[in-house]
N, C-alpha and C positions, 0 to 999 in steps of 0.2 A: 691556178690561173684566174685572173681577175675578170669577172663577167661584167657586161654592161650594167646589169642591175646593181651589183655591189659597188661598182665605180660610182654610179649615181648616188648610192647611199653615202659613200665616203665624201663625195662632193657636197652633198646636203649637210652632212654632220660637221664639215669644216667651213661652213659658210660663215662669213663675218658680217655683223650688222654695223652699218655706218650711218652717220647722220644725214640730215636732209640735204638735198641738192638745191633747195631754195633757202639760202642762209638768212639769219636775222641780222643783216647788216645793210648799210646804206651808202650810196654815193652822195654827191652834193645835193642833199635834199631828202633822199630816202624813199623807200617804197613799202607801203603797208607797215609802218613802224610806229612805236609808241615813244620814240625819242627823236627830237628834231633840233638841228643847229641852225640858227639864224645869224648871218654875218653881214658886214657892211657898216652902217653908221653906228650900230649898237650890237655888241656881242650878246646873244641871247640863246640860252639852253632851255628847252621845253620838254616836258614829259606829260604822260597821263597818270594821274594819281591812282594808286592801288588801295583796296580795302575800303572803298567808299560807295554808298548807294548809287552815286552818279559818277561816271568816268570823266572827271574834270581835267582840264588842262592847267598845269602850273608852269610858271616860267621864272627863270633867274636871269636878270638882265643887268649888265655893267656892275656886278657885284651886289645886287640887291634882289631879294626874293619878292616877287609880285604876287598879289592876290589871284585866286583862280579866274580864268577867263570864262565869262558866261557861266557862273556857278550853278545855274539851274538846268544845264544841258549836258548830256552824255555824248562822248565822242569815241570813235573807233581808232582812226589813224591820224597821225600828224606828220607834217614835212615842213622843212625850212629851206630858204634860199636867201638871196640878197635882199635884206630888209623886208622879208615876206615870211609869214607863218600861215600855213593852211591846215585845215582839219576837216575830216568827214564826220558828220553826226552819226550817232549809233544807227546802224542799219545800212549806212553807206548812200542814203538817198539824197543827201544835201552836203554841199561843200561850201565852207566859210573860209575866208582869208582876212588876215590883218596886216597892217604895216607896223612899224616899230612903236608907234603910239597907240596901237591896238584899236584903230578905227576899222571896222569890219565891212566886208563886202560879201554878198552871196554870189558864187560863180555858177553853182549848179544846183538844181532841185528837180529830180526826176524819179518818181517812185517805180517806173517801169524798167529802169536800168541802174541799179545801185552801183556805186563805185567800190571796187574791190582792191584797188591799189592806188598809191598817190606818190608822186615824186616832183621835186622842184630842182631845177638846175639854173642857177643864177636868177633869171626872171622868167624862165619858161616853166609853166605848171602843167603837168600831164597826169592822167589817171587811166585806169582800165575800168570800163563799165561792163557789168555782168548782163549779157543778153542771152537769148535762148540758144544761139549758135556758138557761144563762146565769149571771149573777153575782147572788147573793141577799145581802141585808143581814142582819147579825146584830150585836146590840149588848149591852153590859153597862154597868151603872151603878155608879159610885163605888167606894170602897175595899172595900165589902162584896161586890163582884162579883155583885150581884143582876142579874136580867134587866131590861133597859131597853126601853121602848116602841119598836117598830120598824114600818116600813111593812108593808103587806100582803105576805105571803111569796110571793105569785104574781108580784109585780113584779120586774123584772130591771133592774139599774143598770149604767151605764157608769163612774160616778165618784161618790165620796162624800167628805164633809169635815165635821168637827165643830168647834164653837165653844163659846162660854160658855153652856152650858145647852141648846143645840139642835144638830141636825145636818141637813144637806141632801144630796141626791143628784140625779143626772141620770138620769131613766128611759131605759133603752135603747129605741131606735126612736122614741119620741115626742119625745125630747130636751127634756122639760119638767122643771122643778125641783120636787122634792117635799121638804118639810122636816118634821121631827118633834122632839119634846122640849118645851121651854118653849112652850106653846101661843101665848101672845101674840106672841112674837118669831117663832116658826117659821111661823105662819100669815101674819104680815105679810110676811115675806121671800118665802114661796112665792107670795103674791098679787102682790107687786111684779114677780116674774119670769114671771108667768103668760102674758104676751103675747110672750115671747121663746123662740126655739129655741136651746138652749144646748148647747155641746160639753163643758163642764166647769164645776165650781163649787168655790169655796174660801170657807170660813166663818171669821169673826173674832169680835169681841165681840158686837156687835148689828147686824152688817152682813155682807154676803156679796158676792163678786165672781166673775165667770166670763167665759168667752169665748163669744160667740154664733156662729151658723153663718157669719157674714160675717167673723169674726176680730176683732171689736171687743170690748174689755174693758168690761163693764157692771157697775156696783156699785149695790146697793140696800140700804136699811135705814137705820139711824141715821147722821146726818151731823153730830153735835155737834162733832166734831173735824176735820172736813174729809176724813174717810176715803172719802167718795164722789167726791171731786174728782179724778178721773183726769186726769193731765197729757195732753199731746198724744197722741192715741190714734188712729193710723191702723190700717188693717186689718192684722192679723197683726204688729203692731209688737212685741207681747210674747209670750213663750213660757212664762212661769212667774209664779205669783202666791204670795205669802206674807202672811197677814193676821194681825195681832195684835188686841188688844182695841180699839184705836182708830186703827190705822194699817195701811197696805198697802205692799208692796214688789213689784216685778216685775223680771224679767230681760228686757232688750231682745234682740230676735232677732238683729240684725245683728252686735253686738259682744259680746253676753252680759254687758254691764255692767248695774248695778242702779239703778233709780230708785225713790224712796219718797215717799209722800204721806200727809197726815193727821197725827194727833198734835198738833193745834193749831199746826201749823207748826214744832214742835220737832224733828220727826223728819227728819233730814237724812242723805243718803247721800254727803256729801262725803268721809267717811273711806274710801269704796270707789271713788272716782273712778279710772277707768282700769283697774280690776280686773275680770276676767271670771270668771263663776261657772258651775259645773255645776248647782248646785241651791241653794235657800235655804229656810230654816225659821224660823218666827216664834215668839217668846215673847210675853208679855203686851205689853211696850212696848220690845222690842228684836228684832233679826233677826240670824241667823247664816247664813253661806254657805260653800259648799265651792268653793274656787277651782280654775279650770281649769289654771293653771300647774303647780301641784305638789300638788293635792288636799289642801291644808291648810284649816283652818277659821278664819275670822275673824268677829267679831261687832260690832255697832254699834247705836246708838240711845240715847235719853235714859234708858232703864231699864237699860242695860248697866252693871253696877257696876265694870267694869274699863276699861282703856284701849281705846278703840274702834279697830278696824282693825288690831289686833295679832294675829298668828297664835297660836293656842292650841298648847300643847306636845303635841298628839296625833300619833300616827303617821299616815302617809299613809292616806287613807280612800277607800273605794270610791265612785265616782260613781253607782253603781246596783247593784241586787242581782245576784249571780252565779247564773244559772239554767241548768238542763240542758235545759229545754224550748226548742223552736225560736223564734227571734225572728220577729216578724210582718213586720218590715222590715229594719232595719240592725243590725249588730253593732258595738259600741264598738271602735275600732281597737286599743286596748291590752288587750283583754279577757283574753287568755291570761296576760299578765304580772300584771295586777291580780288575777285570780281564781286565780292559781297553778295554772292548768290545770284547775281544778274548776268547769266551767261557763263562761258567757260573759255579758257585759252587753249588754242590748238598747238600742240607741239609739231614740228616738222616731221615728215614721213621718213621712215628708215629705208635703207637700200641694201640689197644683197650683193655682196661681191663673191662670186664663185671662182675659186682658184682652179687652175687647170689640173686634170687628173694626173696622177703619177703613172707614166707609161713605161713599158720595157725599153731598154737602151736601143733596140732595133727599130723602135717606132719612130716615125717622123715627128718633128716638133709640132706642137699644137698651140695656136694663138687664141687666147680666150677672147670672145667677142665682148664688147661693152655690154653692161646690163641693159636689158630691155626697159622700155618705158614703164611697162607694168610693174616690173620689179623696182624701178626707180621710184615710183610713186607709193611704194610701200604696201602694196596689197598682199605681200607675203614677206614676213620677216621672222627669222629664227635666230635667237642668241643661244648658242650651244655651250652648256656648262660642262657636260660630260657625255661621252659617246653613249654610254649605257642609258642614261636618262633621256638623251636626245632620241635614241632609236626607239625607246618605249613610247615617247611622245609621238613620234611619227606614226608608229603602229596604231596608237590610239586614234589619231586623226584619220588615218586611212580606214579604220574600222567604223568610226563615226560616219564618214562620208559614204562608205559602202552600204552600211545597214540603214542609214537614216535615223538612228536613234537619237542623234544630237538635235533633231528638229522636232518641235512639238507638233502634234496632230490635232490641235484643238479646232473644232468647227463652230461656226456661228449656229446657234440654235434659236428657234422661234419659241419664246417663252409665253407668248400670248397670241390668240387668234387675231388676225388683222381686222382693223376697222375699215380699211380700204383695200380692195384687191385689184390688182392690175388686170387688164383684159387679157394679157398674155401670160398670166400666172402659170408657172410650171412647177412640177414637183422637184424636190431636192434631188440632186444627182451628184456624182463624183466627177463630172466633167469640169474642166477648168473654166473659170469665168473669163469674160472679155478682158483683154490686156488693159491695165491701168496703172497709175503710179501707186507706190506703196504709201497709202495714206495713214496708216496706223504705226508707221515706224517711229521709234523714239527719236526726238529731236535732240541729238547729242549722244552722250554715252551714259552708261549706267551711273556715272558719278553725278549726273545732273538730276537723278531722281530725288527730288527734294522731299517727296512724301510717298509712302506706299500704302496701299489700301488694305493689305492683308488678305486672308482667305475669303473665298466667296461662299463658304458654308453658311447655310441659313442660321445655324445656331452659334456660329463663331462671332465674338464681339457683339452679341445680340443686344438690342435695345431693351429697355425696361418693359416688363409685362404688367399690363394694367387690368383692373377689373372693369367689366362691362357696366356694372352698377355705378361705378365712379364716373365713367365717361357719360353715361345717361344723365346723371345728376349734373355733370359739368355743362351740359348743353340744354338743360331744362327739358329733358327727354327728347332731344333732337328736334326741338321746335323750329318752325320756319323762320322766326325772328332771329335765330342764331345761324341760319344757313348763310354761308359767304361764298359758295362756289360749288364746282363739281370737277372731279378729276377723272383719270382714266378708268376707274372702276367703281366710282361711287360719288356721294354727295359730301361736301366739306362743311363742317360747322365750327363756329368759334366756341370755345369753352374755357373754363377755369378749373383746374385740378384742385383736389382738397388741400394741397400745400400752397395754393395761390398762384401757381404758374399759369399764364395765358397760353393756350395751345390751339392748334387747328386740328380737327379730328375728322378723318375721312372714313366714312362708313360705306361698306360695299352693299350691293343688293344681293342678299345671300339666300333667298328663298330657293329651295330645290326646284321649284316650278319655273323659276326664271330661265328664259331661253339661253341666256349667256352666263349661266352660273360658272361653268368651267372656265370661261374667259375671265371672269372676275376673280375666281380663285387663283388662276395663274398670274394675273396682274398683282394681286395681293402678295403672293409668294415672291414674285420678281422684285417688287419695290422693297419689300422687307429685306430680301437678300442683299440688294445693292446698297440701300441706305444704311444698313447695319454696319457696313465696312467702309463707307465713304465719308471722309471728314475734310471739309474744305469751306472756307468762309464765303465762297460764292455758290455753295450748294445748300439747299434747305436741309436742316438737321432733323433727323428722326429722334423723337423723344421716347416713344414706346409703341406698343401694339397690344392688340387683344384678340384672342382666339377662344371664344366660348360657344360651344355648339355650332350653330350655322353663322354666328356673327364674326365678321372680319373687319377690324378697325385698325387704322394707322394713325398715330398721334405725332404731330410735327410742332416745331417751335412756331409761334404765331408771327406772321408777317404783317405788321401793323398797317403798312401803307398799300397792302393789296397787290393785285396783278398789274403789270405794266399795261395789259390790254385795256383795263378799265380806265386808266389815266389817259390813254390815247383815244379810246373809241366810245366810252360811256356817254350816253346822250346828255347826261347832266354836265359833262365836261366838254361837250362838243364846241360850245361857244366861249368857253372860259380861256383866259390867258393868264390866270393867277396861279395855276397849279405849279407845284414845285418842279415838275418835269418839263415845264415850258421854258426852259433855257437850253441853248445848244450845249453848254458845257455839261449840264446835268444829263442830257440825253446821250451825249458821248460817253460820260462816266458810266451810265447804265449799260450801254452796249459793251464797254470794256469789261465791266464786272461779269456780265453774262458770258463773254468770250473766254475769260479766265476760268469760269466754272467748267465750260466745255473743254477747254485745254486740259484741265486736270483729268477729266474723264478719258480723253483720247490718248494722253501722253504719260500720265503719272499713275493712273489706276492699274492694278496688276491683277488679272489681264485687263487690257484696255476695254472701254465701254462705249457703245454707240447709243445715244439717247433715243433717237428715232422720232421724237415728237417735240422738237424745238419750235416754239411759237411764243407770241407775246403773252398769252394767258398762262404760260408755264414759267414766266420770269416774274418772280415776286420781289417786293420791296420791303425791307425791314424798317424799323423805327428810325434808322439813320440814313434811309434812302439807298442803302446798299442792295444791289440786285443779286438775287440767288436763283439758280436753276432748280426747278422742282418737277415732280411727277415722273417717276421712273418705271411706270407700269408697262411701258412698251420697250424698255431698254434691253439690250442684248450685249453679252460679252463678245468682244471682237477678237479675231485671231491675232497672234503676234507675228504671223508670217503671211504676206499677201497671197501666197499660193493656197492658203487654207480658206479663202473666201468661197462661199457656196451660194448658188441662187436660192432665193426664198421669196415668198409672197410679200408684197409691199404693205406696210402699215404706217399710219400717220394721220395728218389732218389735211384736208383739202386746202389748197392755197399755200401750204408750207412744205408739202411732200416733194422730195427730189424727183423731177421728171424722169431721170435716168433710172432711179430705183423703181419707180412706178412702172416704167416701160420694160426694163430688162430684168427686173426682179433680182438685182445683184446689189447688196448693201455694202457700202464703205463709209468711212468716217466723213467723206465728202457729202454724204446725205445730210448730216447735221450742219455742215457748212452752208448748204443751200438754205436750210430753215433759218439759220442765223442771218443770212443775207436778206431774207424776206423781212425779218424783224428790223434790221438796219434800215430798210426802205420804209417801214412803218414809222420809225422814229423820225426819219427825214421828212416824210410827206404828211404824216398824220392820218393816212388812209389805211383801211383795213386790208388784209391780205387779198380779199375779194370784195369788191364793192361795185355799186351801180353808178353809172356815169352821170345821170341826171339827178336833180334834187327830188323829183317825184317819181323815181324809178329810172328806167333805161336799161341799156345793155350791161350785163355784168362784165367786169374787167379785172384782171389781177394787178396788184400793185407793181409787179415785175414788168408787165407790159406797159403800164402807165409811166413808170419812172425811168427805166433803163434808156429808151429812146431819147428822152430829154437830157439825161446825163451824158450820153454819147454825143449829142449835138451841142453840148456846152451850154444848155439852157436850164441848169440846175435851179436857178432862182425861181423859175416858173412853177416848180413842183413842191417847194419847201412849205412846211406847215405854217400858215399865216399866224397861228396862235403864238408862235415863238418869236416871230418877227425876223427881219433881215439880220444875218450875222454881222458882227462888227469886224474891224480890220483883223483883229487877232483870231477871230473865229472863222472867218471865211475860208481860209486855207484848210482848217481843220474839218469843216463841213464838207469841203470838196473832196478831201482825202477819204472821209467815211463814205461818201457817195461812190467814189471809184472803187473802194474796197467792196461795197455791197454789190456793185455791178459785176465784179469778178466772181463773187460768191455765188451768184445765181446763173452762171454759165450753164448751158444745157448739159455739157459733158463734165463729169467729175474731174477728169484729168486736167481741165482748164481752170479749176478752182484752186484758190490758195489753200494751204494747210491752216489749221487753227492757230498754229504758232506765228505764221505770217500775219494773220488777222490781228492777233493780240498785239504784235509789234506795231502794226499800223494804227491801231486804235490808241495805243500808248502814246504814239507820236502826235496823233490828233488831239488827244487830251492835253498834252504838254503844249501844243500850239496855242490852245485857248489863252495861255498866260505868256506866250512867247513875246519877248520884247523886240523881236526882229520882224514883226509883222510888216514893216514898211519895206523890207528888202524884197525885190522882185523875185518872183518865183517862176519855175518852169512847169511843164505838164506834170500831172500827178497820175499815177497808176499803181499797180501792185503786181508782184511777181507770183505766179502760181507755181505749184509743184510740177 
């Protein structure tokens, strides 16, 4: 007799993995695609180039290959319509559109709501914006870029598509189709789909097709040319759809070949027999596809004016956008090469199809329900190779989940006594910390780990051990004239080693009578342990160390241009405007360098590291003015699982320390984000983290309380450092973006602050804007999305 348990095991072992319910295909214009078809006065095919440092747009127009559009800019998605090409810049925060002569207009620029999808139908342009509550629709109409009717702004959509005069979308949660635009057509299409629960929708001329919850392709609307006559249509047979004015094409799931129908029977896919495709895009009466074999583009159909099935002379094209955000399910296997290390391509999620159990003849028939949304989105997917291996794997997973051995139990430990203690400091306990976002999660998958830091053992990959006598000689016996600063556990001296290398030598106060001897010893051990295994161009490099009797010294590469703090706040520089850091481009570059160093600590070090003392005096500048993060005396190894966070006493520097960390004694990576936000405000204003309001004294004020109200009020110009001068046209938008980024970094609550990856992305855009040739294009509000 078959028990419910064994039946469940049989069902699980016979599950079939099928491809995404969000296909890589497009209607008239496309949605979140890297291939676009422009029709009308000039037949134009555009793609995003693969294997390049920048994701540039290339186009083939009327038989001629054109040079890349805006070659110094990266793009995520492109879409085409009648005499119109549009593209979202990397990150989705800006939308540019061109006519057939490639004169550009900026339609959208909003850092608080990036575009996640883009579609063009004839002359209507629509996109999905990513906001906190979901994806909202925004549309523009025609060449005058005027506003177009859109659905109620309270509705959230999972997919949209545009056709000839109308657009449709699938409402999130309800899975119902909603259309807008040409009333007669849109209402008819919407009504035809009213009884179906849909996963996606693609729009053509006067018809639309989509996949329902059971995986069947359903087409509704005008059928004058047979465009609704879907060929053999089993559940989940197709994974992609592309619709023209009176035809449809689809990608088969099993072999990724294409089948087409409609067009009065004239539309044939014979030219593509045996060719597999990553994605397809439709023009009015032809379709183009990106091949799986070599990522080339071929086109076919009665309206294609050239030889069908012939590869266009385009460079290898991306099969999907290169993104920095984590993939929901799978990463494309060649992402690193295709994206040139700049992000990764997300593969569509898998879906489980669970067949009905085999029941005795006397049992009543059972109808399998459609897969749930949870399964559809691919949060669980098994491909069963053999029942024995599958069963063993399931048992292993159950054991892992039951015992918890699959999850590391690493705890944050306090490696140094705090220099600042919160009033509400509490001893460590096993109680769970306050709920917050997972700030140390890896952005992306394991494939994105471009660097690993190795073991944390003190003696592993250890730096060079140096003699105390050599270090004393290098610093003229630690003379005051060689003193260049102080760190978390001692004084720093400039020196020259016997082999001629210029170095910075940090010497701890090591007398046993010193009150904080144990603190200094811990700081020495901490910094030596971290820097021995961390190697990144935006972290100060450890050259060596010395342990002789009570002496503890660390030797670093010499940073010729000193600390950022001195350039901003030293009295000798207070009235100068000639310093190399007194340009907005250089200040933005310094902030970007520092952010990249912190990003390495948070996302690429294994285990991740929280610096705990980010401030302008810990950001040093080398001979080439490259910024490096320094001083790891207070740093701690962070947990890889947010549940492993533990309360601990706060440590850091007044003016930079995270108020939430100081008040609640719970440390996260967002504490470093707060410190970086203060540094960004220092760079913008030229003010110290804490300063007095009057020339001859006055009330002390923090740079946060000084700058944030002005930024929020749109009065940024009033607080900018006068030594740098007003930003020019190309710099003004960049400075504004840095200001809004800084404002979000210093939110009181960590959950409202952006991740370090978000910050790096925004600072990269700000730095690029300094040289942006599109500074004259009007811009919208600027903000940043927090975790």
